[in-house]
C-alpha positions as CSV (number, residue, x, y, z in Angstrom):
1,M,-15.1,-3.8,-6.6
2,G,-13.1,-6.5,-5.0
3,V,-14.6,-7.5,-1.7
4,T,-12.5,-7.4,1.4
5,R,-11.5,-10.8,2.7
6,R,-11.9,-9.7,6.3
7,V,-15.6,-9.2,6.5
8,F,-16.6,-12.8,6.7
9,L,-13.6,-13.9,8.7
10,Q,-14.2,-11.9,11.9
11,A,-16.8,-14.3,13.2
12,A,-14.5,-17.3,12.8
13,T,-11.8,-15.8,15.0
14,A,-13.5,-16.5,18.3
15,A,-14.5,-20.0,17.2
16,G,-11.0,-20.8,16.0
17,V,-9.1,-19.6,19.1
18,A,-11.5,-20.2,21.9
19,G,-10.5,-23.0,24.3
20,V,-7.1,-23.5,22.8
21,V,-4.2,-23.6,25.3
22,G,-0.8,-22.6,24.0
23,L,2.2,-24.7,24.9
24,G,4.5,-21.7,25.2
25,E,8.0,-21.1,23.9
26,A,9.3,-24.5,24.9
27,A,7.0,-26.3,22.4
28,T,9.0,-26.7,19.2
29,A,8.0,-29.0,16.4
30,T,10.4,-31.3,14.6
31,S,11.5,-29.6,11.4
32,A,9.8,-31.1,8.4
33,A,11.2,-30.9,4.9
34,A,9.1,-29.3,2.1
35,A,7.6,-31.6,-0.5
36,S,9.4,-29.6,-3.2
37,A,12.9,-28.3,-3.4
38,P,13.5,-24.6,-3.0
39,G,12.2,-22.6,-6.0
40,D,10.5,-19.3,-6.7
41,V,7.9,-19.9,-3.9
42,V,9.1,-22.8,-1.9
43,G,11.6,-21.6,0.7
44,K,10.7,-18.0,-0.2
45,V,8.9,-15.0,1.2
46,T,5.9,-14.0,-0.9
47,V,3.7,-10.9,-0.5
48,G,0.1,-10.4,-1.6
49,Y,0.0,-7.4,-3.9
50,Q,-3.4,-5.7,-4.5
51,G,-2.3,-3.0,-7.0
52,W,-5.8,-1.7,-6.9
53,F,-5.5,2.0,-6.2
54,A,-6.3,4.6,-8.8
55,C,-7.0,8.3,-9.0
56,P,-8.7,10.6,-11.5
57,G,-6.1,11.9,-14.0
58,D,-3.8,8.9,-13.8
59,G,-5.1,7.4,-17.2
60,A,-6.6,4.3,-15.7
61,P,-9.7,3.1,-17.6
62,I,-11.6,3.0,-14.3
63,N,-11.2,6.8,-14.0
64,G,-12.0,7.2,-10.3
65,W,-10.6,7.0,-6.8
66,W,-10.5,3.2,-7.0
67,H,-10.4,1.7,-3.5
68,W,-9.3,5.0,-1.9
69,A,-12.9,6.2,-1.5
70,R,-16.3,4.5,-0.9
71,N,-17.7,6.7,-3.7
72,W,-15.1,6.5,-6.4
73,G,-16.5,9.5,-8.2
74,Q,-15.8,11.8,-5.3
75,S,-12.4,12.8,-3.8
76,P,-11.4,10.9,-0.7
77,S,-12.3,12.7,2.5
78,P,-13.0,11.9,6.2
79,S,-16.6,11.2,5.1
80,N,-15.7,9.3,1.9
81,S,-12.9,7.0,2.7
82,S,-12.3,3.3,2.3
83,I,-8.9,3.1,4.0
84,V,-8.0,2.6,7.6
85,A,-4.3,3.5,7.3
86,W,-2.5,6.3,5.5
87,P,0.5,5.6,3.2
88,D,3.8,7.4,3.5
89,V,4.0,9.0,0.0
90,R,7.2,10.9,0.3
91,E,9.0,8.7,-2.2
92,Y,6.3,8.5,-4.9
93,P,7.1,10.4,-8.1
94,A,3.4,11.3,-8.6
95,T,0.7,11.8,-6.1
96,Y,-2.9,13.2,-6.2
97,R,-4.5,15.7,-4.0
98,T,-7.5,14.6,-1.9
99,A,-10.2,16.4,0.0
100,F,-8.8,15.3,3.3
101,P,-7.4,18.2,5.5
102,A,-3.7,18.8,5.4
103,L,-1.4,16.4,7.2
104,G,-0.4,17.2,10.8
105,N,2.8,18.8,9.5
106,G,0.9,21.1,7.1
107,Q,1.6,19.2,3.9
108,P,-1.3,18.5,1.5
109,A,-3.1,15.1,1.9
110,A,-2.2,13.3,-1.3
111,L,-2.3,9.6,-2.3
112,F,-0.6,7.5,-4.9
113,S,-2.0,5.6,-7.9
114,S,-1.1,2.0,-8.6
115,Y,-1.8,2.7,-12.2
116,D,1.3,4.8,-12.5
117,Q,4.2,2.6,-13.6
118,A,6.5,4.6,-11.4
119,T,4.5,3.6,-8.4
120,V,4.7,-0.1,-9.2
121,D,8.4,0.2,-9.9
122,L,8.8,1.8,-6.5
123,H,6.9,-0.9,-4.7
124,F,8.9,-3.7,-6.4
125,R,12.1,-1.8,-5.7
126,W,11.1,-1.9,-2.0
127,M,10.5,-5.6,-2.3
128,K,14.0,-6.2,-3.7
129,Q,15.6,-3.9,-1.1
130,Y,13.9,-5.5,1.9
131,G,14.4,-9.2,0.9
132,I,11.0,-10.1,-0.5
133,D,11.2,-12.8,-3.1
134,A,7.9,-12.7,-4.9
135,A,4.6,-10.9,-5.3
136,A,1.2,-12.6,-5.8
137,L,-0.8,-10.2,-8.0
138,Q,-4.4,-10.3,-6.8
139,R,-6.8,-10.8,-9.6
140,F,-10.5,-10.6,-8.9
141,N,-13.3,-11.2,-11.4
142,P,-11.9,-9.5,-14.5
143,T,-15.0,-9.7,-16.6
144,G,-16.7,-6.6,-15.3
145,G,-16.0,-2.9,-15.3
146,E,-12.7,-3.3,-13.4
147,G,-11.3,-5.7,-16.0
148,P,-9.5,-3.3,-18.3
149,T,-7.7,-1.7,-15.4
150,R,-6.8,-5.0,-13.8
151,D,-5.5,-6.2,-17.2
152,A,-3.3,-3.2,-17.5
153,M,-2.0,-3.7,-13.9
154,A,-0.8,-7.1,-14.8
155,G,1.4,-5.6,-17.5
156,K,2.7,-3.0,-15.1
157,V,3.5,-5.6,-12.4
158,R,5.3,-7.7,-15.0
159,S,7.4,-4.7,-16.1
160,A,8.3,-3.7,-12.5
161,A,9.2,-7.3,-11.6
162,E,11.4,-7.6,-14.6
163,S,13.2,-4.3,-14.0
164,Q,13.6,-4.8,-10.2
165,G,14.6,-8.5,-10.1
166,V,11.5,-9.8,-8.2
167,K,9.3,-12.7,-9.1
168,F,5.5,-12.4,-9.5
169,Y,2.6,-14.7,-10.3
170,V,-1.2,-14.4,-10.7
171,M,-3.4,-15.1,-7.7
172,Y,-7.0,-15.4,-8.6
173,D,-9.6,-14.4,-5.9
174,V,-12.9,-16.1,-6.7
175,S,-15.0,-14.0,-4.3
176,D,-18.4,-13.2,-5.8
177,W,-17.3,-14.6,-9.2
178,L,-20.3,-16.9,-9.9
179,T,-19.2,-17.7,-13.4
180,M,-15.7,-18.5,-12.2
181,Q,-15.5,-22.1,-13.4
182,S,-15.5,-21.2,-17.1
183,D,-14.3,-17.6,-16.9
184,I,-11.1,-18.4,-15.0
185,K,-10.0,-20.8,-17.7
186,T,-10.7,-18.3,-20.5
187,D,-8.9,-15.6,-18.6
188,W,-5.7,-17.7,-18.2
189,T,-5.7,-18.9,-21.7
190,T,-6.4,-15.6,-23.5
191,K,-4.7,-13.1,-21.1
192,M,-2.7,-14.1,-18.1
193,R,-0.8,-17.1,-19.5
194,A,1.1,-14.8,-21.8
195,H,2.7,-13.2,-18.7
196,S,4.2,-16.6,-17.7
197,A,6.6,-16.2,-20.5
198,S,8.3,-13.4,-18.6
199,P,11.7,-14.3,-16.9
200,A,10.3,-12.7,-13.8
201,Y,7.2,-15.0,-13.7
202,A,7.5,-17.3,-10.7
203,R,8.1,-21.0,-11.5
204,Q,8.2,-23.9,-9.1
205,N,9.3,-27.4,-10.1
206,G,9.7,-25.9,-13.6
207,K,6.1,-24.9,-13.8
208,P,4.5,-21.4,-13.9
209,V,2.8,-20.7,-10.6
210,V,-0.9,-19.9,-10.3
211,C,-2.8,-19.4,-7.0
212,I,-6.6,-19.7,-6.5
213,W,-7.9,-18.1,-3.4
214,G,-11.3,-18.9,-2.0
215,F,-12.2,-22.5,-2.6
216,G,-13.9,-24.2,0.3
217,F,-14.7,-21.2,2.4
218,N,-18.0,-21.5,4.3
219,D,-19.7,-18.3,3.2
220,N,-22.0,-16.9,0.6
221,Q,-19.3,-15.2,-1.5
222,R,-17.8,-18.5,-2.6
223,P,-20.8,-20.9,-3.1
224,F,-18.9,-23.3,-5.4
225,T,-19.3,-27.1,-5.2
226,P,-16.3,-29.4,-4.6
227,A,-16.7,-30.8,-8.1
228,A,-16.5,-27.4,-9.7
229,C,-13.5,-26.4,-7.7
230,L,-11.7,-29.7,-8.3
231,D,-12.4,-29.3,-12.1
232,V,-10.6,-25.9,-12.0
233,V,-7.6,-27.2,-10.0
234,N,-7.1,-30.2,-12.3
235,W,-7.5,-28.0,-15.4
236,F,-4.7,-25.7,-14.3
237,K,-2.5,-28.6,-13.5
238,A,-3.2,-30.1,-16.9
239,Q,-2.1,-26.7,-18.4
240,G,1.3,-27.5,-16.8
241,C,0.9,-25.1,-13.8
242,Y,2.0,-25.4,-10.2
243,V,-1.2,-24.5,-8.4
244,I,-1.4,-22.9,-4.9
245,G,-4.6,-23.0,-2.9
246,G,-5.5,-20.0,-0.7
247,V,-7.7,-22.1,1.6
248,P,-9.7,-21.7,4.8
249,T,-7.8,-21.8,8.1
250,W,-9.5,-25.1,9.1
251,W,-9.0,-26.9,5.8
252,R,-7.5,-29.9,7.5
253,T,-10.4,-30.5,9.9
254,G,-13.1,-29.4,7.4
255,D,-15.1,-27.4,9.8
256,R,-15.6,-23.8,11.1
257,D,-14.6,-21.6,8.1
258,S,-14.4,-24.6,5.8
259,R,-17.2,-26.3,4.0
260,P,-17.4,-30.0,4.5
261,G,-16.6,-32.3,1.6
262,F,-13.6,-30.3,0.2
263,A,-10.8,-32.6,1.3
264,D,-10.2,-33.9,-2.3
265,V,-10.0,-30.3,-3.5
266,Y,-7.5,-29.3,-0.8
267,H,-5.4,-32.4,-1.4
268,A,-5.3,-31.7,-5.2
269,F,-3.3,-28.4,-4.8
270,D,0.5,-28.4,-5.1
271,M,0.8,-26.0,-2.2
272,L,-1.6,-24.9,0.5
273,S,-1.7,-21.4,2.0
274,P,-4.3,-21.2,4.8
275,W,-5.8,-17.8,5.4
276,M,-5.1,-16.0,8.8
277,V,-6.3,-12.4,8.6
278,G,-9.1,-12.0,11.2
279,R,-8.1,-15.2,13.0
280,I,-5.4,-13.9,15.3
281,G,-4.8,-10.5,16.9
282,N,-1.9,-10.9,19.5
283,A,1.1,-13.0,20.4
284,G,-1.0,-15.3,22.5
285,D,-3.3,-16.1,19.5
286,A,-0.2,-16.7,17.4
287,D,1.1,-19.2,19.9
288,N,-2.3,-21.0,20.0
289,F,-2.4,-21.3,16.3
290,Y,1.2,-22.7,16.3
291,N,-0.2,-25.6,18.3
292,V,-3.6,-26.2,16.7
293,A,-2.9,-25.2,13.1
294,T,0.7,-24.7,12.0
295,V,2.3,-27.8,13.4
296,P,-0.4,-30.3,12.4
297,D,-1.0,-28.5,9.1
298,L,2.7,-28.9,8.2
299,A,2.7,-32.5,9.2
300,E,-0.4,-33.2,7.1
301,C,1.1,-31.5,4.1
302,T,4.4,-33.2,4.4
303,A,2.7,-36.6,4.7
304,R,0.7,-35.9,1.5
305,G,3.6,-34.4,-0.5
306,I,2.0,-30.9,-0.5
307,D,4.0,-27.7,0.0
308,Y,2.9,-25.4,2.8
309,Q,2.8,-21.6,2.7
310,P,1.1,-20.2,5.9
311,C,0.3,-16.6,6.3
312,V,2.2,-14.1,8.4
313,L,0.5,-10.7,9.0
314,P,1.6,-7.5,10.6
315,G,-1.8,-6.8,12.3
316,G,-4.3,-4.1,11.7
317,V,-3.1,-0.6,12.4
318,G,-6.6,0.6,13.3
319,D,-7.1,-2.4,15.5
320,R,-4.0,-1.6,17.5
321,Q,-2.7,-5.2,17.0
322,R,0.8,-4.5,15.9
323,A,2.5,-4.0,19.3
324,H,5.4,-2.3,17.5
325,G,6.3,-5.4,15.6
326,D,6.1,-8.0,18.4
327,F,2.9,-9.5,17.0
328,M,4.4,-10.1,13.6
329,W,7.8,-11.3,14.9
330,R,6.0,-13.9,17.1
331,Q,4.5,-15.4,14.0
332,F,7.8,-15.5,12.2
333,W,9.4,-17.2,15.2
334,N,6.5,-19.7,15.4
335,M,7.0,-20.5,11.7
336,A,10.8,-20.9,12.1
337,R,10.6,-23.2,15.1
338,A,8.0,-25.3,13.3
339,G,10.3,-25.7,10.4
340,V,8.1,-23.9,7.9
341,P,10.1,-23.1,4.7
342,S,7.7,-20.7,2.9
343,V,5.4,-17.9,4.0
344,Y,2.9,-15.6,2.5
345,I,2.7,-12.0,3.9
346,S,-0.8,-10.6,4.1
347,M,-0.4,-8.0,2.6
348,F,1.9,-5.6,0.9
349,D,-0.4,-2.7,0.1
350,E,-3.7,-3.4,1.8
351,Y,-4.4,0.1,3.3
352,N,-8.1,-0.7,3.2
353,E,-7.8,-3.2,6.0
354,G,-4.7,-1.7,7.6
355,N,-2.6,-4.9,7.4
356,Q,-0.1,-3.6,4.9
357,I,3.7,-3.7,5.3
358,A,4.4,-1.0,2.6
359,K,5.6,2.3,4.0
360,T,3.0,3.8,6.3
361,A,2.6,7.1,8.1
362,E,4.6,6.7,11.3
363,S,2.9,9.4,13.3
364,Q,0.1,12.0,13.3
365,A,2.5,14.4,11.6
366,W,2.0,12.4,8.4
367,I,-1.7,11.8,8.7
368,P,-4.6,14.1,7.7
369,A,-5.5,16.2,10.7
370,G,-8.7,15.1,12.4
371,S,-9.1,12.0,10.2
372,G,-9.1,9.6,13.1
373,L,-6.5,7.4,11.4
374,L,-3.6,6.0,13.5
375,G,0.1,6.0,12.7
376,L,2.6,3.2,13.3
377,D,3.3,4.8,16.7
378,E,-0.2,4.1,17.9
379,D,1.0,2.3,21.0
380,G,3.5,5.0,21.9
381,T,6.6,3.5,20.3
382,A,8.1,5.4,17.5
383,C,8.4,3.3,14.3
384,S,9.9,4.3,11.0
385,S,7.6,4.1,8.0
386,D,9.6,1.2,6.5
387,Y,9.6,-0.7,9.8
388,Y,7.4,-3.6,8.7
389,L,9.4,-4.0,5.5
390,R,12.6,-4.2,7.5
391,L,10.9,-6.7,9.9
392,T,9.8,-8.8,7.0
393,G,13.3,-8.9,5.7
394,D,14.7,-10.0,9.0
395,G,11.9,-12.6,9.4
396,G,12.7,-14.0,6.0
397,R,16.4,-14.4,6.8
398,M,15.5,-16.3,10.0
399,L,13.2,-18.7,8.0
400,K,16.0,-19.3,5.4
401,G,18.6,-20.1,8.0
402,Q,20.5,-16.9,7.4
403,A,19.9,-15.6,10.9
404,P,19.4,-17.3,14.3
405,V,16.0,-18.6,15.3
406,T,15.0,-16.4,18.1
407,S,11.8,-15.3,19.9
408,A,13.5,-11.9,20.6
409,R,12.7,-9.5,17.8
410,P,16.0,-8.3,16.4
411,T,14.5,-5.5,14.3
412,V,14.5,-2.0,16.0
413,P,11.4,0.1,15.3
414,M,13.5,3.2,14.7
415,P,17.0,2.8,13.2
416,G,19.7,4.7,15.1
417,G,17.6,5.0,18.3
418,T,14.1,5.5,19.5
419,T,13.8,9.2,18.6
420,P,12.2,9.9,15.2
421,P,14.0,12.4,13.0
422,P,12.6,16.0,13.0
423,V,9.4,16.3,11.0
424,P,9.7,18.9,8.2
425,V,7.4,21.8,8.7
426,N,5.5,23.8,6.1
427,L,6.7,27.3,7.1
428,A,3.9,29.1,5.3
429,L,0.9,27.2,6.8
430,R,-1.6,29.6,8.3
431,R,1.0,32.4,8.3
432,P,0.1,36.1,7.6
433,T,-0.2,36.9,3.9
434,S,-0.5,40.0,1.7
435,E,-1.1,40.5,-2.0
436,S,-1.1,43.0,-4.8
437,S,-4.8,42.3,-5.3
438,H,-7.5,39.7,-5.3
439,T,-10.8,39.2,-7.1
440,Q,-14.1,38.5,-5.4
441,V,-13.6,36.3,-2.3
442,Y,-10.3,34.8,-3.4
443,G,-8.0,36.5,-0.9
444,S,-4.4,35.7,-0.2
445,G,-5.2,33.9,3.1
446,N,-6.8,31.1,1.0
447,A,-3.3,30.1,-0.2
448,V,-2.1,29.1,3.3
449,D,-5.3,27.7,5.0
450,G,-4.5,24.1,4.3
451,D,-7.7,23.6,2.2
452,P,-6.9,22.4,-1.4
453,N,-10.2,23.7,-2.7
454,S,-9.9,27.4,-1.6
455,Y,-7.5,29.6,-3.5
456,W,-6.0,33.1,-4.1
457,E,-6.7,34.7,-7.4
458,S,-5.5,38.2,-8.4
459,V,-7.6,40.6,-10.3
460,N,-7.8,39.5,-13.9
461,N,-5.9,40.9,-17.0
462,A,-3.6,43.0,-14.9
463,F,-0.1,41.3,-14.7
464,P,2.2,41.5,-12.9
465,Q,0.6,40.4,-9.6
466,W,2.2,39.2,-6.3
467,L,1.4,37.0,-3.3
468,Q,3.5,37.3,-0.1
469,T,3.8,35.5,3.2
470,D,5.5,36.4,6.5
471,L,7.3,33.3,7.8
472,G,7.6,34.9,11.3
473,S,11.4,34.4,11.4
474,A,14.2,34.2,8.9
475,Y,14.7,30.8,7.3
476,A,17.0,29.4,4.6
477,V,14.2,28.5,2.2
478,R,15.2,25.8,-0.3
479,R,11.9,24.6,-1.7
480,I,8.5,26.1,-2.6
481,V,5.5,24.0,-3.6
482,L,2.6,25.6,-5.3
483,S,-0.8,24.0,-6.1
484,V,-4.0,25.0,-7.8
485,P,-7.3,23.2,-6.9
486,P,-7.5,19.4,-7.5
487,P,-7.4,17.8,-10.9
488,A,-11.1,17.1,-11.0
489,A,-11.8,20.8,-10.8
490,W,-9.1,22.5,-12.8
491,G,-7.3,21.7,-16.1
492,A,-3.6,22.1,-16.9
493,R,-1.9,25.5,-17.0
494,T,1.5,27.1,-16.8
495,Q,2.2,30.1,-14.6
496,T,5.3,32.3,-14.9
497,V,6.6,33.1,-11.4
498,E,9.6,35.1,-10.0
499,V,10.7,34.4,-6.4
500,Q,11.7,37.3,-4.2
501,G,12.8,37.5,-0.5
502,S,13.2,40.1,2.2
503,T,14.3,40.3,5.8
504,D,12.2,43.4,6.7
505,G,9.2,43.2,4.3
506,T,10.3,46.4,2.5
507,A,13.5,45.7,0.5
508,F,13.1,42.6,-1.7
509,T,15.8,40.9,-3.7
510,R,15.4,38.4,-6.5
511,L,16.0,34.8,-5.3
512,L,15.0,33.1,-8.6
513,A,14.4,34.6,-12.0
514,P,11.0,34.3,-13.7
515,A,10.3,30.8,-15.0
516,G,7.3,28.8,-16.2
517,Y,5.9,26.2,-13.9
518,R,3.4,23.6,-15.2
519,F,0.3,22.6,-13.2
520,D,-0.9,19.3,-14.6
521,P,-3.8,17.2,-13.4
522,A,-1.7,14.1,-14.1
523,S,0.8,15.2,-11.4
524,G,-1.7,16.5,-8.9
525,N,-1.8,20.1,-10.2
526,S,1.2,21.1,-8.2
527,A,4.7,22.4,-9.1
528,T,7.9,22.5,-7.1
529,I,10.3,25.4,-7.2
530,A,13.8,24.5,-6.0
531,L,15.8,27.5,-4.7
532,P,19.6,27.8,-4.8
533,A,21.6,28.5,-1.6
534,A,20.6,32.0,-0.6
535,P,20.6,34.2,2.6
536,S,17.8,33.5,5.0
537,V,14.6,35.4,4.5
538,R,11.5,36.1,6.6
539,Y,9.2,37.5,3.8
540,L,8.7,35.5,0.7
541,R,7.1,37.1,-2.4
542,L,5.9,35.4,-5.6
543,V,5.5,37.6,-8.6
544,F,3.2,36.3,-11.3
545,T,3.6,37.6,-14.9
546,A,1.6,35.0,-17.0
547,N,-0.9,32.2,-16.7
548,T,-1.9,30.1,-19.7
549,G,-5.1,28.8,-18.0
550,W,-6.5,32.1,-16.7
551,P,-5.4,35.8,-16.9
552,A,-4.5,36.0,-13.2
553,G,-2.2,34.7,-10.6
554,Q,-3.7,31.6,-8.9
555,V,-2.6,29.6,-5.9
556,A,-4.6,27.1,-3.8
557,D,-1.7,26.0,-1.6
558,L,1.6,27.7,-0.9
559,Q,4.1,25.6,0.9
560,V,7.6,26.8,2.0
561,W,10.3,24.3,3.2
562,E,13.8,24.4,4.5
563,N,14.7,21.2,2.7
C-alpha cells in the first residue's frame, strides 16, 4: 500500500512556520521569468492523480477495497475506513455498495472504483472542463502485489487523457522503495516509457516529463544517499527526459525536512516542486511561506535556470482548513503576486487525506449517517460539490494572466446564490411496507431500513409475489432503484418485476409492464427502473414473477425518487 505523505510532514509544520513574520498583502515580489518557455508543465496547472481506489467486482487484479478501507478484504464501514472525506458519486456510471449506513438523504453509501475506465474518463473530463492542464499519475513501488493494478491504471489514464484532451505524465513516489535505484530504471525502460509515445503524454522542452517525488526528505521512508539519487536523476536525463523533483519544503536551505548534502541532487532537476501538505493550514501560514519559501525559492531557481512548480492545496476537509475556499485562494494569490508561472495541485482525488479537489459531498445529506465525516459546508458556508474544481480553474486563469491578480476570491461557493438546491429524498426510506409473503426473518421492512445487508425475501417457489410501500402522500414517482445485498455476498441474477401504483392502497393500476432487471456485482448489484410520466401515487407495489438467482422475490434496498 502506498504510504500517505502526510504522516511524516506534520512535525515539520511547526518548525517551518514558527517565528516567521508575514509581510502582508503589500509585499509583492518582482515577477521572475521561468527558466523554460511555456510547455505542457511550465505555465500550466498540474494535479496529482492517485488513481488508487478499487472495489471487489471491478476486475482489478488487487481484488479488494483498495485504499477505501484499512482492511481491503472487508467492505468499508465506520470501523473499517481509510478515508476522511466522502466523494460525490452522483455522476459515476458505476458505484459499489459499502457497509456504511445510508447517506443522510437515504441513498445507499456507495463508492467508485478508479479501475473502471468510465471513472477515469469522468475524472479527466472534469479536468478538461475546469481548466486543469495536466495530471501527474502517482506511481509507487510497482514491484509488489499492487504492481499489476498500477500497470493497468497507467493504461487507463493514458486512454482517458487521449480522449479528453488532457496531458499526463508519470510521477514516481519512492517512499519505502528500498530497491528504487535499479527498479525505477527497469520500470521506465520496460513499462512506463511506452506511454510517452502517446500524444497526450506531457512534454516540456521537447522531452517527455517524468517526476520523482521523495529525494532528500529527512525521514526513514526515503533513506537514499545523495549519490544514489543523483545517479537516478542523471540516468533519466540521459534517457532524454525532462525531470521534475518533488522535493522537501526546505530544499534550498537544506535543513528541517531536508537531509543535508542534497544540494547537487536538487540542482540537477529540470524543475523543482517543493512539498507543502502538512506545512500550512490557514491564510496566515500561506502568507508566511510566501515570504520565507516562495519568493526566495523562485529567485534561486531562476538564478540556476531551474523551473519552479510549487504546491497549492485546498486544505484538509477533516481538519477544517478550507475556510470555504479562502485558504486555497490565498495561495493562488501569493503565487500570482510572486510571478510563479506553474503550480502543482495537491491533490485531485486524495480522499484519504481529505485534500482532494474532485467532487466531494457538500453536506451531511450526501455523507453516511453517523460516520463523523464532514462535508464542504463544515464551516457553515454552503459549497457546491465542484467548488474546488471551479476555484482551481479561476486560480489557473489568474496565474496565466487571463484574469486580474486579486486577493479577493472571485469564485462563489454556490453558483446562483448561497442556498444549495433541494436535496433529493428517498421517499421509501423507513416508510411502512407490506408484502404477499416472506420467508423466515426476511420481512418487507428490511427493504426500507437503509441497511444494504438486510433484505426482503418472499416464500420460495410461489411466484407471483409482491412488495409494497406506503409513501405517506401522493408523489409523481419517476425512478425506482432496487438492490440486493453487496457483491461480495451475492452473485448476479435477473428479476422480472411489474410496477403498480395506487392512491388508496386498494385499487392498483399498472405503471410499468413486467420486465427483467439485471443485478450484477460489477455494477453494485442494483438496478434502476425508470417510470414514464404517470399520475401521482401514494402506494407503490412491485410484483415479482421470476428470479434467475433464487426462486423468490428479493430486495435489500427499495428506493423511490421523484427525479
